[in-house]
ZAZADO-943115 format. One record per atom (N, C-alpha, C, CB): z, y, x. Coordinates in pm, whole numbers, plus 50000, padded with zeros to 5 digits. Glycine has a CB too. Layout:
ZYX...
// end
This chain:
475895173146117477205179346187477315193146172477275176946336478495198846124478695213146112478965218946249479845216346017478315231346250478175238646383479705241446431477245253446365479995243746543481195245946591481435262446585481285239446734482415265246513482675279146486483785285146565482945280946348483015291446684483905299346790483295313946784483815292546959484215321246765483995337346772483985340246914485185346646697483025350046954483055355547077484295361847132482135364047078485075368447051486345372847112487415361647108486885385547039487175351047045488165339947060487895333047210487955328446931486525331247237485945325447350486545333147486484325326447334486415346847465486725357047579488335354947602486295374147532489075355347485490495353347508490805341547584491215352847386490255329147528490505317047598489965315547755489885306447512489005323547778488715323447922489645331648012487365328247942489865342947953490905351848020492205344848052491215363747932492605338147940493975329447939494055320048052494125320447806492725313948065492595301248143492635307348298491075291948101491895318048313491845326148434493195330048474490985338148417494035336848380495355339348428496275327148486496025345448317496205316348393496675304348419496435299148565496115296048325495035299748597494545293548718494955302748838492955291448710495015315548817495655324148922496995322548955495565336748891497865321948848499275318948875499445306448923500105320448765498605296448898498725282548957498355282249094497905272448886497375288249142496995287949287498275296949354495315295149316498755306649292499745313849379501105305249404500105328049307501305295349286502415286049304502075275349416502735279049166500895271849411500635259749521500585267449650499105250249499500375279949676500235285749802501905287749839499235300449797502635288549754504105291449774504905278849786504675299849656504295267349779505055255649783505805252049905504245245649755505025255750017505675251750160505265240650203507095250550165506025235650289505815221250370506065210050283506815219350498505095200250270505415188650183505845176950260504245184650101507085173150243507665160450345506825148750324509305155350313506765141550415506245127150402507445116550413505125124150523507835112250304509065103250304510435111850294509085094050443511055104350216512445112750170513725105250216512575114449994513755091950255514915084550270515355086050417514685069850229516625088050456517085086350595516695072450652518635088350602516315075550781515805062650859516015064050996514305059550841515865054551073516145054351224514995047451293517515046751261514525050451406513595043351491514365030651568512945054151599513845018351536514585007351611513685002251718515034995351515512375003851697511414996951796510145005551808511014981751747509455007551922508245013451931507155006552017508485026151975505945007351988505074998452083503655005152044505184979952050502875010052144501635017252137501835027952028500405007552107500965025451915500975035451814502035032251697499555036651758502665018951715503525014851615504855019551606503585002651619505455021251498506935025551491507665016651395507105040951444508725009451432509415000551333510705009351288509844985151404510735011251156511835018951109512935011551034511325029051027514125013851047515315008850962515705019650872516565004451048515735016350725516395026750652517675025850611515805029250551518435037450628519825036750621520375036550490520365046650688521245024950465521885024450315522525035850269522915014150300522935038150149523745047650090525195044150127523495048349940526005052350194527365048050245528175048150118528015058050363528005052150031528785054249885528405042449793528315069049802527245035249830527005024449730528005012249746525515019249744528075008949626529164996449605528374981549612529984997949437527134983249622526174972149615526574962949746524524977949616526564951949740526734942349856525334939149914527474928649809525264944750052523764940650110523334926450130523574946250246522094923950087521634908750139521774907250281520084905150109522314897650318522444894350461520944891350532523434881050473520044889050449518644887050501517924898950506517864877750421517444905250620516814917450601515364915850546516834924850728514954929150506513574929150445512644937450527513594934550298511454929450574510474938950662509334941850561509834931250814508944953650541507774957850468506644959850569508054970850385505514952350517504424953850605503074961150516504084938350670502894972750560501964980450477500514978250527502344995750480499484985150451498124981250480498044990850609496944983850349496784988050664496454993750791495585008750743495464981450890495075008750611494195017650581494785030650526493305011750497496065031050501496795042350449498155043050505496855041950301498795055250463500125057650529501185051250443500435073050548502285046250508503135038450444504225047550353503785029550553504155059550386505165069050313505015069250157504975084150366503915063650119503875061549969504865053249891502685056049940505475045749978506635037649938507905044349928506815027250027507765059749992509055067849981508595079749943509945069150107507725082249855507125095849840507795107249776506015094449774508835103349709509875114849649511065106349598509185124949512512025116849595513455110449549513435100749429514465122149507512775105649327512925096949204511685088449186513165105749074510845085549282509685076249291509605071049414508425082049260510775063749473510755057349597511185044449581511515063849693510245034349622510355021549632511425016249746509035017049652511265023549848512325022549932513745024349882512095031050027513935036049844515405038749789515735028949691515585052949722514755026849608515115016449502515655001949541513885014249422514884997849659515064984049743516634986749800513744981849889517044998349856518224998949906519334999349804518245009249989519095002749671520055003649566520054989649523519735014049453519144980849537519254967149505519854959949595518144961749483520494964249700521224956949799520284951049920521984945249725519244957549951518304951950064518504957350180516934953450043518544953150309518524959050413517044960250457519404952850499516614973650465515104976950454514524981050599514864989650345513494973850642512744977250771511284979850714512794964450892510564988650810509154991450754508394992050904509015007450648507264987150904506244990050999505365001250970505474979151017505395011651052504465024451051503415021351146505215038551093502155020051113500995015751211500575028951305499575010251116500895039751235500495051151322499145055251305500685048251460498605062051425497245065251393496355060551522497095081651359495655050251482494915044351615493925053951654494155029651594493615054551800492675062051847491705053851949493335073451906490855060152018489815052252093490345042252196488895061852164491505043452231492235032452322492505018952237493765038552379492555021352101492875007852017491575002351955493965010851890490225006952008489225002551935488924987251939488165009951974489504981652060489354967252079490374959352018489304963852216491504964651946492504956451887491884947851769493674965351837492354935051751491804926651683492834920951578491224917551771492574915251478493624909551388494584902151437493154902351297494274894251531495094884951605496254894351678494144876151716495844906551723496684914551796497764920151678495794926651878497304922651567498034929351451499034917151401496894935151321498594905151376499374895551311500314888351416498444885751237499674883451511500374874651599501184880451727499384865551646500664894751728501174902651834502224912751769499974910151912501844923751709502644934951632503624929651539501724944051552503104923451423503994918751340505064907551376503274915151245504644900051466505394889951519506694896751600504424881051612506244907051683507194911151763508154920451676506564917651884507564927151568508714933551484509634924051399508074943451383509004914351379510014903851297511114899351402509134889051235510734895951526511644892351631512794904351639510784890451774512344915451653513184927351670514304927051546512204941351668513684928451426514444926551303515614914951307513404923151192515114902851324515924891551336517044892051460514954879751353516654899051562517644900051676518594909851619516994904951824518324920951579519314929951542520244924851436518704941851499519814916851329520614912351235521334897951259519824912451122520794892551377521524882151424521074869051317523194886651426519974869251277519334858951194518184851351249518904864651076517734840351193516564833451244515414836951159516754818351248515644840651022514474843550931514724856750869514264832550819513734862150808513864875350733512994873050612513374888850821513084883750521512204882750395511124892250442512964887550242509934891950385508684897850428508074902850292507714887250511507874916650287507174922350190505734929350240508124931950127504544922950199503334926950231502674935050112502564915250272502184947250136501534955350028500114956250068502184969950008499254953349960497924955949967497274946950093497744971749981496574954650167496134947350299497184942750370495354955450391498384948750367499464942550435499994930150386500444950850442499624929150266500144916050188499114904050242500034918150000497814907950261497124896850334497354894350472495824898350325497894903650529498264900650674499684893150669498344915150768500354896550561501724887950561501364873850543502784892150440500324871750445499934857050411499724849650525498704855750329498874857250617498344851250744499624848050826497304861550827500444857150835501614857150923502444846950898502354868650917502744845450764503814834950718503144820550729504324837950555501714819550706501284805350721501044799850864500044803550646501244811050967501304808051122502624805951150500774819351217503594814651102504924816351141506034811951042505074829951171505714801950956506704799150844508074798450880506414787050781508354794751002509784791751034510434805651053509954782251167509984817251059510524829651068510514836650946509924836751161509984831350819510004837850690510864831150590508684838750639511764836450551512674830550439512014831150294514094838850434511674843750278511024845350150509934857050164512134848550036508694853850075507634862050090507294867649972506604856150144507124883049966506634889349853505324897649873507684897549803504344895649794503094903749805502814911249677501874894849838502454925849710502384934949616500834938449616503374946549643500194938149511498804944149479497894937749613498864963549471498144924149641497354917249745496254910049710498074908849813495144911649771493924903349749494144890349810492654909749806493664879349755493654867149791492374860749774494594860949731491694862949668490334858549652489534872949638490164848049516488654874049741487994886549784486704889349700487634885649936486384879349627484954879249559485074875049419483924869249631486104880849354486074879549201485094889049145487474882449137484464885049024483254891148977483574906448938482674882748851484984910448923485174922848862485544932848987486344921848743485274928449125485844934149229484694942949283486444923949326484624955949237483504965149273483324967049416483694978149212484504970049480484584972749638484204961549716485984976449687484364949649676483734936849738482204937049707484414922849674481694939349602480324939249583479624947849668480014942049458480214960649696479574970449780479664965049928480274984849762480774959649979481104954850104480074944250129482554949950111479564935750063478904924650065477464929250153478724919049909477124939950131475814945150184476084952850310475054954450080477404955250360477684963650473477094957350598479194965850488476544962750678476114959750815477384965350915474554967650848478364956650907479504962050971479414961051111480684956050928478674951151168478314952651318477614964451370477514942051358476684969351284476084981651315477014993251307474964983851230477954994251198478785004551177479705005851287479445003151057480344992951337481264993551445480814998151584481794981051459479514992951601478774994851743478645009251747477254987351760478365014251620478015030451610479165036751634477445036051471480185037051559481355044851540482305040551646481945043251399482495028751675483775024351759484945022651653484215036351881485735032851647486695031351527486155035151409487895038851540486565032551292486185036951164486715047551106486325028351085486325058051107486775072151049487705069850925485435081551002488715074350916489595072550780488895080850678491235077650794488145090250696487485095950590486455088750546487075107650616485845081450604484835072750558485275061150452484255066650681486455056350477487055047750384487725055750265488055038950458488355065950293488915072750190487885076350064489525084950253486735082650132485665086550037485035074549962484575094050113484885063950020484615051349946485485047149830484655040850037486715048449878487875044449759487695052849649489475046549804487615066749682487325076849580486165073849486487065089549647485265070849548483885067049480483865057649388482935062549568484915047949394485025037949294485415042249158485915028349336486005054949143486305061449025486135074649033487515059148982484725079749044484445095049097484815103648981482795098349143484865101648857485235110548762486625113048729484665107448660487335101748761488895103048729489425109448848489715088448701489065103248972489605108149111489105119149177489475098749202487805121949115487125133849205487135147149107485365129649255487445146148977487355158248888488255159248778486095159448832488545149148716489525149248610491045152548635489475136648555491385145648750492905150048802493045164348843493355141648933491905171348873492065184848915492045194248782490885188549020491295189548681491325197148552492815193948493490035192148444493355181748485494715181448437495865188848525495055167048421495355189548640496375196948737496945210848690495655199748876496065218548609496245230848558497545231048476495065234748482497755219448401498885218948298500065216148378498695207948182500055214148505501265210448584501725220848671501025198648665500835233348689501095243548783502205253948741499835250448809502715252748605503805261348585505195256548614503755265348459505235246648686506425238748713506475236548870506385224548629507565241048964507375240749096507555224649130508405251049170508265215349053508575202049107507305194349079509895195049040506635197148952505445189748909504235193449027504995194748742504285205849065503195210449181503385202749296503295225649228504515203049334505015196349456504645181749450506555198049473504885176049340504635158949329502925157749337505325151049150502185169249285500825167149291500345167449455500105178649196501045177149510500605179049657501015167849750501195192049714502255161149686502575150849771501595139849772503825146049740501005136849646500225126349639498635130849702500265121449483498225142049700496975148249762497205146749914496745164349717498485148549967498615146750103498455133450151499785151150141498925123150063499025110250098497595103750113499865103349998496795108649998495435103249958494535107550067494905108549814494555120150136493755124750242494265122950383493525138050220495425115150381496265112950525495695098550555498215113150513494285097850601493855084550617493745082650760492575081550545494295071950822494345068250978492885062650998495615055851022492175063851122491115058351158491575041951157490595065051294490455033851168490785019351185490305014451319490165010651072490925007051380490534999751494489374992251472491534991451540488314995551540486894989551513486924974251513485834994451625487304968951607487304952951607488044948551484488044946151742489184951851449489974946851352489324948251226491214952751353488654960751205487884963551097486834954451066487394975451110486064950751180484904942651168485334929051132484074942551294486464922951207487044909851161487434908951001488354907251247488034919850960488594920650824487494920150734489424933050799486544928050730485314928350644484574915750652484384939650682484294909850771483504900250778484304886350710483064899450929485454882150778486294871150746486884872450606487374869950848487504883950555488084884050421487084888650312489294893150419486284898750321485354903050215484044893150216484924918950241483424893850330482034888150321482084872150327481104894050443483134865950385483114851150388483994846050284483534845550520485074854250248486134850150154486894838350232485494845350004487204841750356487864829450423489304826950398487744830350568489944836150343491444836350313491734824250232491924849550235491074825050107491244815350013490564801450046490764820849889489644802650140488964788050176489664781050298487304789750218490834789250351491474783550473490664784650583491834769750461489834794250613488924796250726489164807850813487614797450678490104817550786490524827350846490834824350997491544831950773490304827551107490494825351225491104837251314489344820851266492354835751359493304845051432493584840051558494584847351363492914844351666493044841751805492904825951826494454847551858492004818751754491724805351758492664798551680491694800351888493374803151606494334795151517493994797951351495974800151555493694786551289493354786951152494484790251061492794774551114494254799350957495124802750853495144794550731494874815150817496094785250703495974775450594497144780050515496004759250638496814784850382497834790750307498784778150265497194799350180498314766650249499194754550219500354752750317498344741550221500344761050435501434759750522502464769850497501004760350656502294776550376503464785850338504264777350227502904801450275505454773850280506164764550195507534773850151506524749350284507584785450184508944794550146508604799250011509284808450252509684803949938509394809049804508514821949804510704811849733507784826249716506854834849702506924843549561505654827349720507004855649595506814863449456505684872649466508104872249413504774872049371503274878149377503344887949263501944866349354503404901749298503194911549212501984917949211504044919849224501274920749084499994926949069499984936248956498944917049054498954945848959498774954748864497664952048769498624966548922498044951148638497114948348546495934957748535497744947448432495974969448570494844978648565494334983248705495244990748483494764974348804494324978348943492724978048964495004968149049492094987748997490774988149038490294984449171490414999449019491264984549274491154980049399491264966949442491874985749459492254960449368492744948449378492804940649243493984949749438491614937749166491744933049037492724919349024490304930548988493384920048891494374910448872493894897048931494714909248725492754892048893492354877348931492354875349087490834873748873491924886449160491994886249302493354884049363491484898449350494314886749303495644884349342496234871249283496464895949302496014870249144496574857549076496044844849140496194857148921494734845749223494344834149287495274826949378493264836849354496234833949415497374827649520497934814849452498744838849551498164816649304498794805549247498144792249277498864807549107498984783549299498404770549329497854767249459497444768349244497894778549569497194777949685498214776149802496324790149697499574778549771500664777649876500894761649874502134787349835501814758849976502314747449989503484745249918502454745150107504224755049893505664754149823505554755149676506654765849870506684752149608506594748949448507394761649400507384732449392508204770149474508874781349417507794794449428510344783849501507054795449317506214807649308506434814649168504664803849329506564826149189506564835549081505824845349076507554840149063505064848648957504144860648940504824872548844502704855248872504474883448882505014895548788503704904848781506494904848862503384906148634502174915348612502964930648579501084908848468502464939248638502854952348608501864959348547503264959148717502214965748425501184972748337500874985848401501704975048187500144986648492499634998348575498424995048684500905004148656498295006548771497185002748866497825002149002495945013248864496855002949106497165000249248498105010249297495925000149336498235022649267499095031049327500495032749211498205045649365500225031149099501425029848997502485021449025501015025448873501955010849081503034999249107504105002649188502474987249171504025015049282505255017349339505495032149337505315011749476504825040049255505365054649217505545057949071504405065449268505105048948972505385054048854506725050848812504485050248766507415057748700508425055448645508885042448601508395062348567507655036848527507755023148474508045012248607506265019548388507405015048724507455006148817509045008848881506145007948919509495018548904510785021148970511715013648889511185036248980511735013248759512535005748661512384989848668512125010548520511194986648704510974971948696510694965448831509794969148603510024971048934509534962949040510774961049162508124970449097511314972049185512304970149297513434961749255512844983549348514104964049114515064956349080514724940349068515534962048963513454939149025513034923549038512934918349159511794920448983512324926649273512414920949387513854918349439511694928349469514774927249427516224925549452516764915249400516954935249412516704912149273517214900149206516554887549252517054901349060515254888049268514724876349328515084871149455513544877649335515394881749546515804877949676517044873449682515694887449762518014882349594519354879149613519794865949545520154890349565518864860349447518874845749401518594835649507517864843649292517904838749618517464829149715518004830249860516044829649719
// end
């Protein structure tokens, strides 16, 4: 192999240029100002404990006819839901509104020590059920459409199985169903977690604990490489703001109610009880065969948190025959923020719902 021919003066010039670029980039980041969390207009329609139920306001100039059946989004407990509305040109919410949907969203807020004993039954048969009733009453309908994202998708599957009469159509996005596929690194780690000791020691589970666990799944890409690539984006205000929006969301991690966390890890990850029909919520068994409404299941082909097979396992497990799968050529976050996703996912959801 021939030696690399780098002259000292060339190296010094590159280092100096990099330093100037880095200094200018830092100055630009410091001058960005406040980074907003969510961009679409919305109104509060219901509040309970830490939970807030939002209705997103449709564009008054839009000529699209609204779907008469409202759509309720159930996000994961472990992250903040404004990822669905992160910026003007990367907003799943905005795109769903443009597709003619009446959109509501549950914001779980930030649990504290008062919420330590909340159970999954409280979340599914309590909070979600009351939000469903609120949305149905406001729109004078008996059923709504439900969109569950990631962990929120698993909770939505449970809710629909137990309350099928209230759900007209169900959409799951990057949702795990089989929690023990061989390519699920997160599951492999969790199998050895003494969750009882963790909850009894911590009470609520700190959001930082979960956040750093997720980052550790791809340490080079998420812990170093993105910051190296950041330097190439710092010469543009909008690109710098977009980066900071993502960073804000990544590190804005709510604590988890201890008892609900314990139950989710044990029943879903360690026992794989959802796919086995053995999840117990307040003494009621969750049987996916009880889901008879149409189901649209969307998964990411490069998802490292919810591998495709973990999500595709839903096929053949529900009781209804109207089942549709959509594969998105991207990862767990890209499915609702990438340009490709904006062109594909919300219009697909809108068309699928409007046909039903």
